[in-house]
NUTI-260534 format. One line per field, with one value per residue (C-alpha): residue in three letters; x, z, y. Coordinates in nm, 2 decimals, decimal comma. Layout:
BEGIN
type = Ala/...
east = X/...
up = Z/...
north = Y/...
END
This chain:
BEGIN
type = Met/Met/Asn/Asn/Leu/Lys/Phe/Phe/Phe/Val/Leu/Phe/Ile/Val/Val/Asn/Ile/Ile/Cys/Ile/Thr/Phe/Ala/Gln/Asn/Val/Asn/Lys/Asn/Val/Leu/Cys/Gly/Thr/Lys/Glu/Thr/Cys/Gly/Asp/Cys/Ile/Gln/Glu/Asp/Gly/Cys/Ile/Trp/Cys/Ser/Lys/Phe/Val/Lys/Ser/Ser/Glu/Ser/Gly/Thr/Ser/Asn/Phe/Val/Arg/Cys/Ile/Val/Glu/Ser/Glu/Lys/Thr/Pro/Asn/Trp/Cys/Pro/Glu/Asp/Leu/Ile/Lys/Tyr/Asn/Pro/Glu/Pro/Glu/Leu/Lys/Val/Ile/Lys/Asn/Leu/Pro/Leu/Asn/Ser/Val/Pro/Asn/Lys/Asn/Val/Pro/Ile/Ile/Gln/Ile/Ser/Pro/Gln/Arg/Val/His/Leu/Lys/Leu/Arg/Arg/Asn/Gln/Glu/Tyr/Asn/Leu/Thr/Phe/Gln/Tyr/Ala/Gln/Ala/Val/Asp/Tyr/Pro/Val/Asp/Leu/Tyr/Tyr/Leu/Met/Asp/Leu/Ser/Asn/Ser/Met/Ala/Asp/Asp/Arg/Glu/Asn/Leu/Ser/Lys/Leu/Gly/Asp/Lys/Leu/Ala/Asp/Ala/Met/Arg/Lys/Leu/Thr/Lys/Asn/Phe/Arg/Leu/Gly/Phe/Gly/Ser/Phe/Val/Glu/Lys/Val/Thr/Met/Pro/Phe/Val/Ser/Thr/Val/Pro/Glu/Lys/Leu/Gln/Lys/Pro/Cys/Ser/Ser/Ala/Asn/Cys/Thr/Ala/Ala/Tyr/Ser/Tyr/Lys/His/His/Leu/Lys/Leu/Asp/Ser/Asp/Thr/Ser/Lys/Phe/Thr/Ile/Glu/Val/Asn/Asn/Ala/Arg/Val/Ser/Gly/Asn/Leu/Asp/Ser/Pro/Glu/Asp/Gly/Phe/Asp/Ala/Ile/Leu/Gln/Ser/Ile/Val/Cys/Gln/Lys/Glu/Ile/Gly/Trp/Arg/Glu/Asn/Ala/Thr/His/Leu/Leu/Val/Phe/Ser/Thr/Asp/Ala/Gly/Tyr/His/Leu/Ala/Gly/Asp/Gly/Lys/Leu/Ala/Gly/Ile/Val/Glu/Pro/His/Asp/Gly/Arg/Cys/Tyr/Leu/Asn/Asp/Lys/Gly/Glu/Tyr/Thr/His/Ala/Leu/Lys/Phe/Asp/Tyr/Pro/Ser/Ile/Ser/Phe/Ile/Asn/Arg/His/Val/Lys/Lys/His/Asn/Ile/Asp/Leu/Leu/Phe/Ala/Val/Thr/Lys/Asn/Val/Glu/Glu/Thr/Tyr/Arg/Asn/Leu/Ala/Lys/Arg/Ile/Ala/Gly/Ala/Gln/Val/Gly/Ile/Leu/Asp/Asn/Asp/Ser/Lys/Asn/Val/Val/Ser/Leu/Val/Ser/Asn/Val/Tyr/Gln/Lys/Leu/Lys/Gln/Ser/Val/Phe/Ile/Ile/Asp/Asn/Ala/Gly/Ser/Asp/Ile/Gln/Ile/Asp/Tyr/Phe/Ser/Lys/Cys/Leu/Glu/Asp/Lys/Glu/Glu/Arg/Lys/Thr/Lys/Asn/Cys/Ser/Asp/Ile/Arg/Tyr/Asn/Lys/Ile/Val/Thr/Phe/Thr/Ala/Ala/Ile/Arg/Pro/Thr/Asn/Cys/Lys/Lys/Gln/Ile/Ile/Glu/Ile/Lys/Pro/Arg/Ser/Leu/Thr/Glu/Ser/Leu/Val/Ile/Glu/Leu/Glu/Val/Gln/Cys/Asp/Cys/Asp/Cys/Glu/Gln/Ser/Gly/His/Lys/Ser/Phe/Glu/Ala/Asp/Ser/Gln/Tyr/Cys/Ser/Ser/Ala/Gly/Asn/Leu/Thr/Cys/Gly/Val/Cys/Ser/Cys/Asn/Ser/Gly/Arg/Leu/Gly/Lys/Phe/Cys/Glu/Cys/Ala/Asp/Asp/Ser/Gly/Leu/Ser/Asn/Ser/Ala/Asp/Leu/Asn/Ser/Cys/Lys/Ile/Ser/Asn/Lys/Thr/Asp/Glu/Arg/Val/Cys/Ser/Glu/Arg/Gly/Lys/Cys/Lys/Cys/Gly/Lys/Cys/Val/Cys/Asp/Lys/Gly/Arg/Gln/Pro/Gly/Glu/Glu/Tyr/Ser/Gly/Pro/Tyr/Cys/Gln/Cys/Asp/Asn/Phe/Ser/Cys/Lys/Lys/Pro/Asn/Asn/Lys/Met/Cys/Ser/Gly/His/Gly/Thr/Cys/Glu/Cys/Arg/His/Cys/Ile/Cys/Asp/Pro/Gly/Phe/Thr/Gly/Ser/Ala/Cys/Glu/Cys/Asp/Leu/Arg/Pro/Glu/Ser/Cys/Ile/Glu/Pro/Gly/Lys/Thr/Glu/Ile/Cys/Ser/Gly/Lys/Gly/Ser/Cys/Arg/Cys/Gly/Glu/Cys/Ile/Cys/Gln/Thr/Gln/Pro/Ile/Arg/Tyr/Trp/Gly/Arg/Tyr/Cys/Asp/Met/Cys/Ser/Asp/Cys/Pro/Gly/Gln/Arg/Cys/Ser/Glu/Phe/Val/Asp/Cys/Val/Glu/Cys/Gln/Ala/Phe/Pro/Asn/Thr/Gly/Lys/Tyr/Ser/Ile/Glu/Glu/Cys/Lys/Leu/Tyr/Cys/Asn/Phe/Thr/Thr/His/Phe/Asp/Asp/Gly/Asp/Asn/Asn/Asp/Val/Asn/Phe/Lys/Ile/Cys/Glu/His/Ile/Asp/Asn/Asn/Gly/Cys/Thr/Met/Leu/Phe/Lys/Tyr/Thr/Tyr/Asp/Met/Asn/Lys/Pro/Thr/Val/Tyr/Val/Gln/Lys/Glu/Lys/Lys/Cys/Pro/Ala/Lys/Val/Glu/Leu/Leu/Pro/Ile/Met/Leu/Leu/Val/Ile/Gly/Thr/Ile/Val/Leu/Ala/Gly/Ile/Ile/Leu/Leu/Val/Ile/Trp/Lys/Ile/Val/Thr/Glu/Val/His/Asp/Arg/Arg/Glu/Tyr/Val/Arg/Phe/Glu/Lys/Glu/Arg/Gln/Asn/Ala/Lys/Trp/Asp/Arg/Gly/Glu/Asn/Pro/Leu/Tyr/Lys/Glu/Pro/Thr/Thr/Thr/Ile/Lys/Asn/Pro/Leu/Phe/Glu/Glu/Ser
east = 11,42/11,31/11,67/11,71/11,44/11,60/11,92/11,81/11,58/11,84/12,12/11,79/11,79/12,16/12,20/11,95/12,16/12,41/12,26/12,12/12,39/12,58/12,34/12,33/12,70/12,64/12,40/12,62/12,91/12,69/12,57/12,90/13,03/12,81/12,93/13,18/13,26/13,41/13,11/12,87/13,06/13,09/12,70/12,63/12,72/13,04/13,13/13,55/13,66/14,05/14,18/14,50/14,51/14,54/14,69/14,56/14,85/14,87/14,77/14,51/14,35/14,07/13,79/13,95/13,69/13,73/13,41/13,42/13,25/13,50/13,54/13,62/13,94/14,23/14,63/14,67/14,36/14,51/14,75/14,64/14,69/14,46/14,15/13,85/13,71/13,37/13,38/13,34/13,07/13,20/12,97/13,02/12,83/12,69/12,53/12,50/12,35/12,30/11,99/11,81/11,46/11,38/11,30/11,51/11,51/11,91/11,90/11,66/11,44/11,61/11,44/11,65/11,99/12,25/12,06/12,26/12,47/12,65/12,61/12,78/12,72/12,75/12,45/12,29/12,50/12,37/12,45/12,33/12,29/12,19/12,01/11,84/11,52/11,43/11,03/11,06/10,90/10,65/10,65/10,39/10,08/9,82/9,52/9,24/8,87/8,70/8,35/8,06/7,80/7,43/7,16/7,18/7,53/7,32/7,39/7,69/7,82/7,66/7,85/8,15/8,15/8,10/8,40/8,67/8,82/8,78/8,96/9,24/9,32/9,31/9,58/9,72/9,82/10,03/10,19/10,27/10,25/9,93/9,71/9,36/9,15/8,86/8,67/8,35/8,15/7,87/7,82/7,87/7,62/7,48/7,22/7,21/7,37/7,17/6,87/6,88/6,54/6,60/6,38/6,60/6,93/6,89/6,77/6,77/6,66/6,38/6,59/6,59/6,95/6,99/7,24/7,28/7,47/7,87/8,14/8,36/8,48/8,77/8,59/8,95/9,30/9,51/9,55/9,72/9,36/9,15/8,85/8,85/8,71/8,43/8,32/8,36/8,18/7,88/7,88/7,87/7,55/7,43/7,28/7,15/7,17/6,99/7,20/7,36/7,77/7,87/8,23/8,45/8,70/8,75/8,73/9,01/9,26/9,21/9,26/9,60/9,73/9,64/9,93/9,97/9,57/9,52/9,84/9,99/10,39/10,64/10,83/10,43/10,24/9,98/9,63/9,36/9,04/8,75/8,42/8,06/7,83/7,73/7,94/8,18/8,12/8,48/8,62/8,43/8,09/8,10/8,04/7,65/7,65/7,90/8,21/8,52/8,83/9,02/9,18/9,53/9,60/9,64/9,48/9,15/9,03/8,94/8,95/8,63/8,80/8,53/8,60/8,58/8,63/8,42/8,22/8,50/8,69/8,57/8,61/9,00/9,05/9,13/9,48/9,56/9,48/9,71/9,98/9,92/9,90/10,22/10,38/10,25/10,29/9,92/9,76/9,46/9,12/8,81/8,61/8,24/7,95/7,86/7,65/7,96/8,25/8,29/8,32/8,54/8,79/8,82/8,89/9,17/9,31/9,41/9,54/9,87/9,84/9,46/9,26/8,93/8,74/8,40/8,15/7,90/7,54/7,63/7,99/8,05/8,35/8,55/8,77/8,89/8,88/9,11/9,36/9,38/9,47/9,67/9,85/9,89/10,05/10,33/10,35/10,50/10,69/10,64/10,91/10,83/11,06/11,05/11,22/11,12/11,08/11,42/11,57/11,51/11,49/11,45/11,46/11,54/11,53/11,52/11,27/11,30/11,17/11,31/11,61/11,66/11,69/11,39/11,23/11,04/10,96/10,70/10,83/10,54/10,58/10,80/10,90/11,07/11,42/11,46/11,70/11,53/11,78/11,67/11,89/11,82/11,94/12,00/12,00/12,05/11,90/11,97/12,22/12,04/12,15/11,88/11,83/11,62/11,42/11,40/11,15/10,92/10,55/10,37/10,71/10,93/11,26/11,44/11,76/11,86/12,04/12,24/12,30/12,53/12,53/12,86/12,83/13,16/13,50/13,75/13,95/13,71/13,77/14,04/14,34/14,34/14,68/14,43/14,27/14,47/14,27/14,31/14,51/14,73/14,66/14,30/14,40/14,39/14,00/13,90/14,02/14,19/13,95/14,01/14,20/13,92/13,88/13,59/13,58/13,45/13,17/13,19/13,46/13,41/13,60/13,80/14,07/13,86/14,03/13,76/13,48/13,15/13,03/13,33/13,24/13,40/13,79/13,92/13,85/14,06/13,70/13,50/13,68/13,62/13,27/13,24/13,24/13,48/13,74/13,60/13,52/13,17/13,11/12,80/12,89/12,71/12,49/12,31/12,13/12,38/12,62/13,04/13,15/13,48/13,53/13,23/12,90/12,60/12,31/11,99/11,63/11,39/11,04/10,81/10,90/11,10/11,25/11,65/11,96/12,23/12,57/12,95/12,83/12,47/12,43/12,17/11,80/11,59/11,28/11,37/11,27/11,03/10,68/10,43/10,08/10,19/10,39/10,79/10,94/10,62/10,59/10,83/11,22/11,32/11,50/11,86/12,02/11,79/11,79/11,54/11,67/11,42/11,28/11,36/11,13/11,13/11,34/11,31/11,42/11,08/11,06/10,75/10,90/10,76/11,02/10,82/10,68/10,41/10,26/10,23/10,08/9,72/9,63/9,55/9,79/10,15/10,29/10,40/10,12/9,97/10,28/10,15/10,34/10,64/10,63/10,75/10,72/10,43/10,25/10,19/10,31/10,13/10,24/10,03/10,20/10,07/9,78/9,67/9,65/9,52/9,41/9,58/9,76/9,75/9,44/9,22/9,21/8,95/9,15/9,25/9,18/8,85/8,72/8,45/8,46/8,55/8,22/8,01/8,15/8,00/7,62/7,71/7,85/7,52/7,31/7,43/7,59/7,37/7,49/7,85/8,03/8,01/7,63/7,40/7,03/6,88/7,14/7,17/6,83/6,88/7,20/7,21/7,03/7,06/7,01/7,27/7,25/7,35/7,59/7,45/7,77/7,50/7,66/7,95/7,94/8,28/8,16/8,14/8,40/8,59/8,62/8,76/8,71/8,88/8,69/8,80/8,78/8,98/8,74/8,73/8,41/8,38/8,17/8,13/7,95/7,81/7,60/7,27/7,14/7,35/7,23/7,45/7,39/7,60/7,66/7,79/7,92/7,69/7,98/8,27/8,59/8,74/9,07/9,04/8,99/9,23/9,10/9,41/9,23/9,18/9,57/9,71/9,48/9,62/9,99/9,93/9,75/10,03/10,31/10,15/10,04/10,45/10,53/10,29/10,42/10,79/10,68/10,53/10,86/11,08/10,84/10,82/11,18/11,27/11,08/11,18/11,57/11,42/11,30/11,61/11,79/11,60/11,59/11,94/12,02/11,80/11,98/12,30/12,12/12,06/12,38/12,55/12,74/12,70/12,41/12,13/12,09/12,42/12,69/13,03/13,23/13,05/13,22/13,09/13,28/13,29/13,41/13,19/13,44/13,22/13,36/13,29/13,28/13,01/12,71/12,40/12,17
up = 7,12/7,23/7,30/7,49/7,68/7,78/7,82/8,09/8,25/8,30/8,40/8,65/8,78/8,81/9,02/9,28/9,29/9,39/9,65/9,82/9,80/9,98/10,20/10,31/10,35/10,57/10,80/10,86/10,95/11,20/11,35/11,36/11,51/11,84/11,92/12,29/12,28/12,06/12,08/12,02/11,70/11,54/11,57/11,35/10,96/10,83/11,12/11,22/11,51/11,60/11,93/11,93/12,27/12,29/12,55/12,74/12,64/12,27/12,07/11,85/11,89/12,18/11,91/11,77/11,64/11,70/11,54/11,14/10,82/10,64/10,35/10,48/10,66/10,60/10,61/10,92/11,12/11,28/11,27/11,11/11,37/11,59/11,40/11,49/11,18/11,17/11,29/11,03/11,02/11,17/11,08/11,30/11,18/11,48/11,30/10,96/10,89/10,49/10,41/10,40/10,19/10,22/10,56/10,70/11,06/11,10/10,96/11,05/10,82/10,75/10,51/10,63/10,65/10,81/11,14/11,41/11,31/11,53/11,34/11,49/11,33/11,45/11,49/11,16/10,98/10,72/10,61/10,42/10,53/10,27/10,38/10,16/10,16/10,06/10,05/10,23/10,04/10,27/10,55/10,84/10,84/11,14/11,01/11,28/11,17/11,40/11,33/11,44/11,56/11,60/11,47/11,15/11,05/11,11/10,72/10,70/11,02/10,85/10,52/10,72/10,86/10,54/10,36/10,67/10,50/10,16/10,33/10,43/10,12/9,94/10,18/10,18/9,80/9,93/10,20/10,38/10,71/10,79/11,10/11,14/11,46/11,54/11,78/11,76/11,93/12,00/12,24/12,60/12,84/12,95/12,84/12,66/12,39/12,51/12,68/13,05/13,11/13,22/12,91/12,72/12,85/12,84/12,44/12,29/11,98/11,81/11,65/11,81/11,83/12,02/12,27/12,58/12,42/12,54/12,45/12,27/12,31/12,17/12,06/11,89/11,93/11,64/11,49/11,15/11,22/11,00/11,11/11,40/11,31/11,13/11,44/11,62/11,39/11,36/11,78/11,77/11,80/11,71/11,99/11,95/12,06/12,07/11,84/11,53/11,60/11,76/12,01/11,74/11,86/12,23/12,02/11,84/12,11/12,29/11,96/11,92/12,29/12,43/12,25/12,44/12,45/12,07/11,99/11,76/11,64/11,64/11,34/11,10/10,96/11,16/10,96/11,17/10,96/11,10/10,99/11,01/10,83/11,12/11,22/11,57/11,90/11,97/12,27/12,47/12,39/12,68/12,89/12,79/13,01/13,29/13,15/13,15/13,23/12,94/12,80/12,99/12,66/12,85/12,79/13,00/12,90/13,12/13,10/12,88/12,66/12,77/12,73/13,17/13,16/12,92/13,18/13,36/13,03/12,78/12,42/12,25/12,03/11,69/11,79/12,06/11,86/11,56/11,80/11,91/11,57/11,49/11,78/11,78/11,37/11,28/10,91/10,98/10,69/10,71/10,56/10,56/10,33/10,10/10,32/10,55/10,30/10,30/10,70/10,73/10,45/10,65/10,95/10,72/10,66/11,03/11,10/10,97/10,69/10,72/10,40/10,33/10,11/10,05/10,16/9,96/10,16/10,30/10,28/10,04/9,89/10,18/10,06/9,75/9,98/10,21/9,97/9,74/10,03/10,16/9,84/9,77/10,11/10,00/9,64/9,86/10,11/10,30/10,54/10,85/11,18/11,56/11,47/11,65/11,54/11,60/11,37/10,98/10,79/10,41/10,26/9,82/9,58/9,26/9,36/9,11/8,80/8,84/8,63/8,85/9,26/9,38/9,71/9,83/10,13/9,94/9,65/9,48/9,29/9,51/9,39/9,55/9,55/9,45/9,63/9,72/9,83/10,02/10,13/10,48/10,47/10,85/10,98/11,39/11,48/11,86/12,07/12,22/12,22/12,05/11,93/11,61/11,43/11,07/10,93/10,65/10,85/10,95/11,02/11,33/11,15/11,17/11,09/11,46/11,44/11,76/11,74/11,85/11,82/11,89/12,03/12,20/12,11/12,17/12,34/12,63/12,77/13,05/12,94/12,60/12,54/12,47/12,82/13,11/13,46/13,68/13,40/13,51/13,22/13,32/13,64/13,83/13,83/13,54/13,28/12,97/12,71/12,31/12,35/12,59/12,94/13,14/13,47/13,79/13,93/14,10/13,82/13,46/13,22/12,89/13,11/13,46/13,64/13,77/14,02/13,92/14,10/13,95/13,71/13,44/13,51/13,24/12,86/12,75/12,93/12,73/12,39/12,49/12,48/12,12/11,81/11,67/11,87/11,70/12,01/11,88/11,84/12,08/12,40/12,44/12,11/12,39/12,47/12,83/13,07/13,01/13,31/13,36/12,94/12,95/12,80/13,06/12,82/12,90/12,86/12,68/12,72/12,70/12,91/12,74/12,51/12,57/12,41/12,36/12,17/12,26/12,23/12,27/11,92/11,89/12,02/11,97/11,87/11,58/11,32/11,08/11,20/10,88/11,05/11,34/11,38/11,51/11,22/11,04/11,38/11,19/11,37/11,63/11,62/11,68/11,62/11,44/11,18/11,20/11,26/11,08/11,27/10,99/10,68/10,65/10,48/10,38/10,59/10,78/10,71/10,57/10,26/10,37/10,24/10,37/10,13/10,32/10,27/9,91/9,95/9,99/10,29/10,22/9,92/9,90/9,59/9,60/9,43/9,29/9,07/8,85/9,00/9,19/9,55/9,63/9,95/10,07/9,71/9,44/9,08/8,85/8,50/8,19/7,95/7,76/8,01/8,23/8,61/8,87/9,19/9,57/9,48/9,11/9,15/8,86/8,50/8,25/8,02/8,23/8,17/8,29/8,25/8,00/8,06/7,70/7,64/7,80/7,81/7,52/7,66/7,99/7,84/7,62/7,90/8,14/8,01/7,68/7,34/7,43/7,33/7,04/7,03/6,97/7,13/6,92/6,86/7,25/7,23/6,96/7,08/7,45/7,65/8,01/8,20/8,39/8,74/8,90/9,20/9,50/9,72/9,86/9,64/9,80/9,72/9,66/9,32/9,13/8,91/8,84/8,52/8,44/8,10/7,95/7,70/7,42/7,64/7,89/8,13/8,34/8,38/8,67/8,67/8,82/8,67/8,75/8,62/8,80/8,63/8,30/8,29/8,38/8,65/8,58/8,82/8,70/8,93/8,85/8,73/8,53/8,68/8,40/8,38/8,48/8,17/8,05/7,92/7,73/7,70/8,10/8,14/7,91/8,04/8,37/8,27/8,08/8,36/8,61/8,41/8,36/8,71/8,81/8,60/8,75/9,09/8,99/8,81/9,16/9,35/9,13/9,20/9,56/9,60/9,36/9,55/9,88/9,75/9,63/9,96/10,14/9,93/9,94/10,33/10,37/10,12/10,35/10,63/10,46/10,34/10,69/10,79/10,55/10,73/10,43/10,36/10,19/9,97/9,82/9,67/9,84/9,56/9,40/9,40/9,28/9,05/9,22/9,60/9,75/10,05/10,36/10,55/10,89/11,00/10,76/10,91/10,69/10,77
north = 12,49/12,17/12,06/12,37/12,30/11,92/12,02/12,30/12,04/11,81/12,11/12,15/11,79/11,77/12,10/11,94/11,63/11,87/12,08/11,74/11,53/11,87/11,94/11,57/11,61/11,92/11,75/11,45/11,67/11,86/11,50/11,36/11,71/11,68/11,29/11,33/10,99/10,70/10,47/10,76/10,84/10,46/10,43/10,73/10,58/10,68/10,87/10,79/10,92/11,03/10,92/11,15/11,34/11,73/11,94/12,21/12,42/12,31/12,59/12,66/12,32/12,41/12,36/11,99/11,82/11,44/11,29/11,37/11,22/10,95/11,10/11,51/11,32/11,54/11,41/11,66/11,55/11,20/10,96/10,67/10,43/10,65/10,66/10,43/10,35/10,17/9,80/9,59/9,29/8,99/8,65/8,29/8,01/7,80/7,57/7,43/7,12/7,04/7,05/6,71/6,68/6,29/6,16/5,90/5,74/5,83/6,18/6,46/6,63/7,02/7,20/7,54/7,60/7,73/7,69/7,94/8,21/8,48/8,80/9,12/9,49/9,81/10,04/10,14/9,90/9,67/9,34/9,04/8,70/8,40/8,12/7,85/7,63/7,33/7,13/6,84/6,53/6,35/6,63/6,55/6,68/6,72/6,78/6,89/6,99/7,23/7,19/7,47/7,20/7,45/7,28/7,47/7,27/6,94/6,82/6,92/6,72/6,40/6,45/6,51/6,18/6,02/6,21/6,14/5,86/6,04/6,33/6,09/5,96/6,27/6,38/6,06/6,14/6,44/6,30/5,97/6,11/6,21/6,26/6,36/6,53/6,62/6,91/7,08/7,43/7,60/7,88/7,98/7,87/8,14/8,45/8,62/8,37/8,03/8,00/7,91/7,75/7,45/7,24/7,46/7,41/7,02/7,03/7,37/7,26/7,08/6,81/6,46/6,42/6,75/6,79/7,05/7,39/7,36/7,65/7,39/6,99/6,81/6,48/6,28/6,40/6,37/5,99/5,84/5,61/5,82/5,54/5,71/6,05/5,90/5,78/6,03/6,28/6,02/6,05/6,42/6,58/6,91/7,18/7,52/7,88/8,18/8,42/8,38/8,44/8,12/8,11/8,00/8,21/8,00/7,69/7,82/7,92/7,64/7,40/7,59/7,62/7,27/7,11/6,82/6,74/6,80/6,59/6,86/6,74/6,95/6,90/6,86/7,15/7,19/7,30/7,39/7,39/7,59/7,51/7,72/7,91/8,19/8,48/8,52/8,69/8,84/9,07/9,25/9,07/8,86/9,20/9,13/8,86/9,00/8,82/9,09/8,88/8,87/8,54/8,45/8,19/7,90/7,51/7,49/7,16/6,87/6,51/6,47/6,74/7,02/7,39/7,42/7,87/7,97/8,16/8,29/8,47/8,68/8,55/8,60/8,90/8,88/8,97/8,73/8,48/8,57/8,63/8,22/8,12/8,25/8,19/7,78/7,77/7,72/7,76/7,84/7,71/7,89/7,68/7,87/7,93/8,17/8,43/8,50/8,46/8,87/8,84/8,57/8,70/9,04/8,82/8,68/8,96/8,99/8,66/8,57/8,31/8,26/8,18/8,14/7,86/7,85/7,56/7,37/7,48/7,09/7,10/6,80/6,99/6,96/6,69/6,91/7,22/7,13/6,93/7,22/7,47/7,25/7,23/7,57/7,62/7,36/7,53/7,86/7,98/8,27/8,44/8,58/8,66/8,77/9,13/9,40/9,76/9,86/9,57/9,63/9,32/9,30/9,00/8,96/8,62/8,51/8,22/7,98/8,18/8,52/8,59/8,85/8,92/9,17/9,23/9,00/8,75/8,46/8,25/8,01/7,70/7,57/7,19/6,92/6,89/7,27/7,52/7,86/8,13/8,40/8,70/8,89/9,25/9,33/9,65/9,69/10,08/10,05/9,88/9,58/9,25/9,01/8,68/8,67/8,37/8,38/8,10/8,01/8,06/7,73/7,56/7,50/7,50/7,84/8,02/8,17/8,47/8,56/8,97/9,16/9,51/9,71/10,06/10,08/10,16/9,85/10,17/10,28/9,93/9,89/9,70/9,91/10,11/10,41/10,37/10,53/10,52/10,85/10,99/11,29/11,46/11,42/11,56/11,27/11,26/11,08/10,78/10,89/10,68/10,72/11,04/11,24/11,23/11,11/11,28/11,12/11,21/11,58/11,69/11,88/12,04/11,89/11,76/11,72/12,03/12,17/12,06/12,08/12,39/12,60/12,90/13,08/13,15/13,28/13,39/13,07/12,86/13,11/13,03/12,65/12,72/12,86/12,69/12,89/13,20/13,49/13,70/13,82/13,42/13,36/13,13/12,79/12,93/13,09/12,83/12,70/12,86/12,81/12,63/12,54/12,53/12,32/12,42/12,30/12,31/12,47/12,28/12,35/12,56/12,18/11,90/11,65/11,92/11,97/12,13/11,92/11,92/12,04/12,39/12,34/12,41/12,10/12,05/11,74/11,95/12,16/11,87/11,91/11,83/11,72/11,72/11,84/11,50/11,57/11,30/11,23/10,99/10,77/10,90/11,09/11,43/11,44/11,78/11,93/11,66/11,33/11,00/10,79/10,47/10,13/10,15/10,53/10,78/11,16/11,48/11,41/11,05/11,11/10,82/10,50/10,21/9,93/9,70/9,59/9,93/9,82/9,53/9,43/9,29/8,87/8,91/8,88/9,06/9,42/9,69/9,34/9,22/9,57/9,83/9,94/10,10/10,46/10,60/10,38/10,46/10,22/10,33/10,12/10,03/10,16/9,95/9,74/9,75/10,00/9,94/10,14/10,16/10,14/9,87/9,87/9,62/9,75/9,77/9,79/9,56/9,22/8,87/8,77/9,18/9,27/9,68/9,73/9,55/9,75/10,11/10,27/10,16/10,28/10,62/10,68/10,58/10,76/11,07/11,10/11,27/11,17/10,86/10,65/10,61/10,85/10,83/10,60/10,33/10,34/10,22/9,96/9,80/9,81/9,52/9,63/9,92/10,14/10,24/10,56/10,44/10,56/10,39/10,14/9,85/9,73/9,38/9,22/9,06/9,37/9,43/9,76/9,95/10,25/10,48/10,82/10,99/11,18/11,50/11,38/11,28/10,97/10,75/10,53/10,24/9,86/9,54/9,19/8,92/8,80/8,50/8,59/8,95/9,24/9,47/9,81/10,10/10,44/10,70/10,99/11,25/11,24/11,33/11,56/11,78/12,15/12,35/12,57/12,92/13,08/13,43/13,48/13,34/13,61/13,93/13,78/13,81/14,11/14,29/14,12/14,33/14,62/14,63/14,54/14,86/15,11/14,98/15,02/15,34/15,46/15,32/15,52/15,85/15,81/15,73/16,03/16,27/16,15/16,23/16,60/16,67/16,57/16,72/17,09/17,09/17,03/17,31/17,54/17,43/17,53/17,83/17,93/17,88/18,05/18,41/18,63/18,89/18,72/19,03/19,09/18,89/18,86/18,84/19,18/19,52/19,87/20,04/20,35/20,47/20,72/20,84/20,99/21,26/21,23/21,58/21,73/21,74/21,80/22,08
END
């Protein structure tokens, strides 16, 4: 029995695959058949074009299909020399200097190879381009320390001045080519951010070493003489303001865009350390002071290094800062205190490559924090590009330790003199020429790709043997290109034989406007008018809706609309089929193939490395450890988790008389109290646990430690699978069968009754139309004969 079930299940899957493949081929045939020029044809994957010219006098060829799926080609369809196949990719390497990871005065450092290529593809054609990366030894590092100098950071400033040399020594152990700079920030000098009382403007805090407030000040240009750093930090004085958030965003932006003033080197790692114990103002907060003009992204530092446009421009937005971080190759480190950790972790998720480090209350651990972050940066490579939404690029690599190539942009455990190979799968979706830059994040070196997308056939160009200007075959009113007539303005018809104001002339024109030559076939699919043997399609009912195709058989508004969005909002509708944007697939573009949709913000691994990404959702592994969650980032038995240690006590306390312990045992063995979760406890330090009991119900709880004592919260109700009641199901099945039988009997009775009534009515009609006496049998004759004398009269 089980084997039979398996057989039918496999058969069902095979049949479905065959049906889906057949449907896709049919859809592809329909899509190819709508293309009326060679250029449009070869832009569709798998479509080929025939340049054979078909004269109007040739019979049976009025509906010759020039663009078909390559797999559907037959020997009699087109001569081989006239078939325009999909053009093959063309790669030309322009610059390919060998990798050089050792600094040399005569030879520049080269960490990525090749450096520049020219790639020619057709639309929707994929090409795998291989490039290599090798980490350089003693690669230059520019570290700019940007510090909050509000009054609450006074002790941090004192410690930083003492740690300048230690910071430089620690970084020189990692690279010999190191430079250090310093800047500070407080707040915009206007109400309501700072007090404008004259006394408060000059001395906004009670400290003896307090100075007037300012927005951002550049103290020290990047310099290899780190003793200057200590001097400048010592000379910098703290200030004060009225509110808790600071003007950190203005300071970050000016530190990035003032390239010359800060002294950022082109070929160097740019590390910007942002140190604070408070939050930040963001775009829109300037309206409180009447400052509404958005920042233009330019440098505004005077000769004293002071930011001069703080009261002209609003605070920059997060996306604006992110754009300049990527543009100028900045590695941003938020070195913040514990009280604002969560605030800056959320911010770091929205800025490319940004990281968060936790400072001690007096910033004594800044040296180890910065050196650890730099080591982490150098031990990994993350590939980025500037490709737009019309180019899909997927990256694959074996990194250094993997046995098989996998889809990834990131490789860790990078070491000197070890080459990492990446493969970029490039697929353009439109016909624009573009310059694509692929590079490791935070580096200026890159692979530049001059991408040319071929969307035209050579036979459409003047000078080709299949191109004939003002051809006699096109009534001398158009060019013969790739076997078809391209009519001049004001001319219509397959052979440009009609003026554009011509109407129908004969039945042959009507047949040319039908998909087939059947007499009952609809002209122009009843969605247009046949004009000189060519369909002029109607517009749709709504703006932007239109019919298209040689027979108006297509439209751009009949595709699937999940959630009332055409092609799920991730594609365009062509000939009733969704053409999906890069990274999406499916009949309605509902399947998200982008790896980013399965990567937790701020991380790089797909599904946390514990699952696979399918249509934008993580399918988590269950063996040997079961993972769950949006990004497979949760489990009960992960290293460092103590879920199994608490589960029995949580179950008996929250749900008495269930689980392993009785009520008495629960009081005896459990030395903590379980609370019901009301949704207000969102501390990131809580670890989430999941437990499935013997009844298949799922219990969710979370725990943390406070002074070595556990605090546990549990969800108020277990999530149990719906119980399956067999008796109601059996009664329902039996009742359904009986009801179906009764309905069939009633239908049968009604049908027979109607039939009998019709037969009786027909019989009555025939009986009424009978020509004999209805009281006698016309075949019956009496045995005696009666003769009546006509002259006899009875008295």
